[in-house]
N, C-alpha and C positions, 0 to 999 in steps of 0.2 A: 688702297685696295690690297696691296701686298701685305700690309699689316693685318688687315681683317682676315685675309686669306691665311696668313701665318697663325693668327690667333685661332681661327676656325680649325686649322689642322692640329694645333696644339690641343684644343678642346676635344676634338674627335679622337686623336691618337694618344694624347698625353694623359687624360683623366682615366681612361680604362687601364692604361699601363700602371698608373699609380694605384688604382684600386686593386689590380691583381697583385701588385707588389705588397700591398698591405694585407691582403687576404692570405697570402702564402704563409707568413709566420703564424697567423692564427690557426690555419689548418694544420700546420706542422705541430703546433703546441697541442692541439686537440688530438692529433694522431699519437703524439708522444704520451699524452695522458691516458689515452685508450690502451696503448701498448703496455704502459706501466700497470694499469689496472688488470689487464689480461694476465700479465706475469704474476701479479699478486694472487689473482684467482687460481692460477695454475699451482702456485705454492700452497695456497690454502687447500686445494683439492688433493695434492700429494700428501699433505699433513693429515687430512681427513681420512684418506685411504689407509695410511699407516696406522692411524688410531683404530680404524675399523678392523684391519687385519689383526692388530694386537688384541682387540676385544674378542674377535672370533677365536683366536688362539687361547686366550684366557677362559672363554666359555667352554671350549673343548676340554681344556685341562680341568676346569671345574667339574664338568660332567664325569670325566674319568676318575677324578678324586672322590666324587660322591659315591661312585660305584665301589671304589676301594674301601671307603668308610663302611658302606653297606656290607661288603664281604667280611671286613674285620669284625663288625658287629655280630654277624651271623656266626663267625668262628668263636667269638667270645660267648655267645648264647649257647652254642653247642658244647663248648668246654665246660661252662657252668652247669649245664644240664647233666653232662656225663659225670661231673664231680658230685653233684647232688644224688645221682643214681648210685654211685659207688658208696657214698656215705649212708644212704638208705640200706644198701646191701650189708654194710658193716653192722648197722643197728640190728638188722634181722639176724645176722649170724650171732651177734652178742646175745640176743634174746634166746636163740636156740641153745647156745652154750649154757645160759642161766637155767633154762628148763631142764637140760640134761643133768646139770650139777644138782639141781633140786631133786630130780628123780633118783640120782645116784645116792644121795644121802638118805632117801626114804627106802631104797631098794635093799632087800635082804639076800636075794639070790646072787650068788657069786658069778654065775654065767651072764646074767643080765647086767651086773655091775661092770663086768669086763667089756661087754658090748657098749655100755654107756660111756666108759672111759675111752674106748676106741673112737666113739662118735664125738666125744668132747675133744680129743686130740686132733681128729680130722677137721673139726670146725675151727679149732684154734689155728691150725695151719692155714685153713682157708681165710680166716680173719687176718692173719699176718700177710698173706698174699694180697688181700683186699686193701690193707693199710699201705702196702708198697704201691699198689695201683692208685690209691687215693693221692699219694705224694706226687706221683707222675702227673695225675690229672690236675693237681693244684699248680704244678709248674707250667703245665700247658695253659691253664687259665690265666696265670700271671703273665705269661708271654703274649697271650691273646689280648689282655688288657693293655699291655705296653704297645702292641701293634696298633690297636684301636686309637690310643692316645696320639701316637705318631701320625697316623692317617688323618685324624681330626685336626692336628696342628697344621699339617700340610693344607688341608681344606680351608682352615681359617686364614692361612697366609694367602692363598689364591683369592679368597673372598675379599681380603683387605686390598690386594692389588687391583681387583676388579672395581671395588668402591673408589679407590684413588683414580682410576682411569675414568670412571663415570664423572667424578668431581672435576677432573681436568677437562673432560669434554664440555661440561657446562661452563667452565671458566673460559675456555678457548672460544666457545660460541659467543659469549658476552663480549670478549675482547675484540673479535673480528667484526661484530656488529657496531661496536663503538668506533673502530678505526674507519669503517666505511662511511659513517654518518658524520 
């Protein structure tokens, strides 16, 4: 009877203890696996937040640079327009001088000839001033073209970086889905 009683006690107290002892490593392994996965998720989340912040910064820079390109384009358009106006003004003065010279050669009155010569000299002086102004406007136009090219190059560089970031986002998404499965 003692043996049966001893066996009964062993069965009642021994088996559950053995079962708890076996369950503990399994639970511990499960918890360790969950903890590892949570840590990986946290790292993925941090990496994603950094990529999002970098993307937002680049988008902000892109917008600012697009505005700079627009301003540079307007400045170039304005410089080109002013240069064209100055060149048109020169053509007008040259035609006026030609008309006065033609009138001078046909005129017989000395008083009118003197007035025509004075008008021709005045217009030649104005043409010289206009030529100097044209040179300044050409320099302004060249500077505006260079500034536009510089701003466009900066914009292209930002767009390239943004494209790389988008490609990296796609690649990291593929990699993280492969790792989890």
